[in-house]
C-alpha positions in Angstrom: 132.4 117.0 102.0 129.5 114.6 100.9 126.3 115.7 99.4 123.5 114.2 101.2 122.2 111.3 99.5 119.2 111.1 102.0 116.1 112.3 99.8 117.0 110.6 96.8 117.0 107.0 98.9 114.1 108.1 101.0 111.9 108.4 97.4 113.2 105.0 96.3 112.5 103.4 99.5 108.8 104.9 99.9 107.7 105.9 96.9 106.4 109.6 99.0 108.8 111.9 98.1 109.8 115.2 99.0 110.9 116.9 96.0 114.6 118.7 95.9 113.6 122.5 95.8 117.6 123.5 95.5 121.0 122.7 96.8 120.0 123.9 100.4 117.3 121.2 100.7 120.3 118.1 99.1 123.4 119.4 100.4 124.7 120.5 103.9 127.7 122.0 103.2 128.6 122.7 106.5 128.6 119.3 108.7 131.5 117.3 108.6 131.6 113.9 107.4 131.4 111.8 111.0 128.3 113.8 111.4 126.6 113.5 108.1 127.1 109.9 108.0 125.5 109.4 111.5 122.4 111.5 110.5 121.8 108.9 107.5 122.3 106.2 109.4 119.0 107.0 111.6 116.7 108.3 109.8 117.0 104.7 107.5 117.0 102.7 110.7 113.5 104.9 111.3 112.2 104.4 108.0 113.1 100.7 108.3 111.3 100.7 111.6 108.0 102.7 110.0 108.0 100.0 107.3 107.2 97.2 110.0 104.7 99.4 111.6 107.2 99.8 115.0 106.3 103.4 115.1 107.2 104.5 118.3 110.8 103.0 117.6 110.7 104.9 114.3 110.2 108.3 116.3 113.0 107.5 118.7 115.7 107.2 116.1 113.9 110.5 114.3 114.6 112.1 117.7 118.4 111.7 117.5 118.1 113.1 113.4 116.8 115.8 114.9 119.8 116.2 117.3 122.2 116.1 114.8 120.5 118.2 112.6 117.5 120.0 114.1 114.7 121.1 112.2 115.4 119.0 108.8 112.3 118.7 106.7 112.4 115.0 105.6 112.7 114.3 109.6 110.0 116.8 110.8 107.5 115.1 107.7 108.3 111.6 109.2 107.3 112.5 112.8 104.1 114.3 111.7 103.5 110.5 109.6 104.9 108.3 112.5 102.8 110.2 114.7 99.0 109.9 112.6 99.9 106.3 112.5 99.5 106.0 116.4 97.1 108.5 116.3 98.5 110.6 117.8 97.0 113.7 115.3 97.9 116.9 117.3 101.6 115.7 116.9 101.3 114.8 114.0 99.8 118.0 113.5 102.6 120.1 115.1 105.3 118.6 113.0 103.8 118.5 109.5 102.8 122.2 109.9 106.6 123.0 111.3 107.6 121.6 108.3 105.6 123.1 106.1 106.9 126.6 107.5 110.0 125.6 105.9 108.4 124.3 102.7 104.7 126.1 102.2 104.4 124.8 98.8 105.3 121.0 99.2 102.0 119.1 97.7 103.7 115.9 99.5 103.1 117.4 102.8 100.3 119.7 102.1 98.6 116.5 100.8 99.6 114.9 104.3 97.9 117.1 106.1 94.8 116.9 104.1 94.7 113.3 105.5 95.4 114.1 109.1 92.3 116.5 108.8 90.4 113.9 106.9 91.2 111.2 109.7 89.7 113.6 112.1 86.5 114.2 110.2 87.3 117.8 110.5 86.9 118.4 106.6 86.4 122.6 106.0 90.3 122.8 106.6 91.1 119.7 104.4 89.4 121.8 101.8 91.1 124.7 102.4 94.0 123.2 101.7 93.2 120.8 98.8 92.3 124.2 97.4 95.9 125.4 97.7 97.6 121.8 96.2 95.2 122.7 93.1 97.0 125.7 93.0 99.9 124.2 92.6 98.7 121.0 90.8 95.5 121.4 89.0 95.4 117.7 88.6 94.2 117.4 91.8 90.7 118.1 91.2 89.3 114.6 92.3 90.3 114.3 95.8 88.5 118.0 96.5 85.3 116.3 95.4 85.5 113.9 98.4 86.3 116.1 100.2 83.0 118.0 99.3 81.1 114.9 99.6 82.0 114.0 102.8 81.3 117.8 104.0 78.3 116.9 102.4 78.9 120.0 100.2 76.9 118.7 97.4 76.3 121.7 95.3 80.7 122.1 95.4 81.1 118.6 94.7 78.3 118.7 91.9 79.9 122.3 89.7 83.3 121.1 90.4 82.6 117.1 89.2 80.7 119.0 86.2 84.1 121.4 85.6 86.1 118.0 85.6 84.2 116.8 83.1 84.4 119.5 80.4 88.0 119.6 80.9 88.9 115.8 80.8 86.0 113.3 81.5 84.9 111.3 84.6 87.0 108.3 86.0 85.2 105.7 87.4 85.2 106.8 90.7 83.8 110.0 89.9 81.2 108.7 87.6 80.4 106.9 90.9 80.4 109.8 93.5 78.2 112.0 90.7 75.6 109.0 91.0 75.9 109.0 94.7 75.8 112.7 94.8 72.1 112.3 92.4 70.8 109.9 94.8 70.8 112.0 97.8 68.2 114.4 96.3 65.9 111.3 96.5 63.5 111.8 99.4 63.5 108.8 101.8 60.5 106.9 102.0 60.5 105.2 105.7 59.5 101.8 106.4 59.8 100.4 109.9 59.6 96.4 108.9 63.2 95.5 108.4 63.0 91.8 106.8 64.3 91.1 103.5 61.3 91.6 101.2 60.6 95.1 103.4 63.7 96.4 103.3 64.1 95.9 98.8 61.0 97.5 98.2 61.8 100.7 100.4 65.4 101.0 98.7 63.7 100.3 95.1 60.6 103.1 96.3 63.4 105.8 96.9 64.7 105.3 100.1 68.4 105.3 98.9 69.8 105.7 101.8 72.8 104.3 102.7 71.2 102.8 106.5 69.0 101.0 104.7 71.6 99.4 101.8 73.3 98.6 104.7 70.7 96.6 106.5 69.6 95.0 102.9 73.0 93.6 102.5 73.0 92.1 106.1 69.6 90.7 105.9 70.6 89.2 102.3 73.7 87.6 103.0 71.9 85.4 105.6 68.7 84.9 103.4 69.5 85.1 99.5 72.8 85.4 98.5 71.8 86.2 94.4 70.4 89.3 96.0 73.0 89.9 97.9 75.4 89.6 94.5 72.9 91.9 93.2 73.0 94.9 95.5 76.5 94.5 96.8 77.3 96.3 93.3 74.9 98.7 93.6 76.3 99.7 97.2 79.7 100.4 95.4 78.0 102.3 92.5 75.9 104.7 95.0 78.5 105.0 97.5 82.0 105.1 96.1 83.3 106.9 99.6 82.0 104.2 101.9 84.3 101.3 102.7 81.5 99.1 103.9 80.3 99.3 100.4 83.7 98.0 99.3 84.0 95.7 102.4 80.6 94.3 101.1 81.0 94.1 97.1 84.7 92.5 97.9 83.3 89.5 99.9 80.5 88.8 97.2 83.3 88.6 94.6 84.7 86.6 96.8 81.8 84.1 97.0 81.8 83.7 93.6 85.0 82.8 93.7 86.0 86.2 91.2 89.3 86.5 93.8 90.9 88.6 91.4 88.2 91.8 91.2 87.6 90.5 94.9 91.4 91.7 95.9 91.1 95.1 93.3 88.0 96.1 95.1 88.9 95.5 98.9 92.4 97.3 98.3 90.7 100.1 96.6 88.1 100.4 99.5 90.5 99.8 102.5 92.2 103.2 102.0 89.2 105.0 102.7 88.6 102.9 106.6 89.7 105.3 109.1 89.7 105.0 112.7 87.5 101.2 112.2 89.5 98.9 113.1 87.0 96.2 113.2 86.1 97.6 109.8 90.1 97.0 108.6 90.3 93.8 110.6 87.2 92.5 108.3 89.4 93.6 105.4 92.2 91.9 106.4 90.4 88.5 106.7 88.5 88.7 103.6 91.7 89.6 101.7 93.7 86.6 103.1 90.4 84.5 101.7 90.8 86.0 98.4 94.6 85.3 98.2 94.4 81.6 99.2 91.9 81.6 96.2 94.5 82.9 94.0 97.2 80.9 95.8 99.5 83.9 96.7 100.2 82.1 99.9 102.6 84.9 101.1 100.1 87.8 100.4 97.6 86.0 102.1 99.8 85.5 105.2 100.6 89.2 105.2 97.2 89.9 105.4 96.9 87.6 108.4 99.7 89.0 110.0 97.9 92.6 110.0 94.7 91.2 111.2 96.8 89.3 113.9 98.6 92.7 115.3 95.5 94.4 114.4 93.7 92.4 116.8 96.5 92.9 119.9 96.1 96.3 119.8 93.0 96.8 120.4 92.4 93.7 122.8 
């Protein structure tokens, strides 16, 4: 009887592995060879369809897999990921919870459940799951800081940042997050006039809010590009979890012809975009332009294609 190779190829194909915890997870000795090969064939078809964002077709192939081997953990996990891409949150939850009933300590699946809760901005259960992940892998504390930040649990976030700092020091992202948490303590100074000079005065006078800085950047982009460059950098430092600030900084770097840095910032920031197709589209457009500037035409076209598909999906 052949040994199942699904998980090993799955690891290399997606870089998102399901750890093999024992012989039962990688070998099914009571299946005949024909049934086994059929399962593998449809499972790989599902992976291929997901890779080209044909998620409904991927689900169809996974349904066949589930008929061949009901309740296979890898299939349940893939169901959940595809439903999440389709923004079918309840189905995504249903399948990942079923998978976790079979493998409750699987960090990759627990992290996926955190992403689901995060997408629906349901941070309390996400925090609870992330704490379980930290028990399994203490190096995952930075994600918990981010969740605390999003849930406005500033005291918990700062306490955990201090702990991480003592243990191993802070990454650049955590340093930025710490600055953002400290800015939240600053009282707002309201200014009714939204012209550029007053926005700058308001911001520098203590109104270090996302709303004020967003207005300032939008105004500066049209009126004073040097001010735009200056404050787009501040935006990244103050609001490291806001994708809009990554977009503005990436746009600033692109306009300065610093395309390598622009790509780095934009590809980091797009990971923070959740349920904002308008914002996602802007990232794709600027990324395509930045890659054009680097003369990487295939990457530029890749992002133009993503922009085109996104427009079609939201028409």
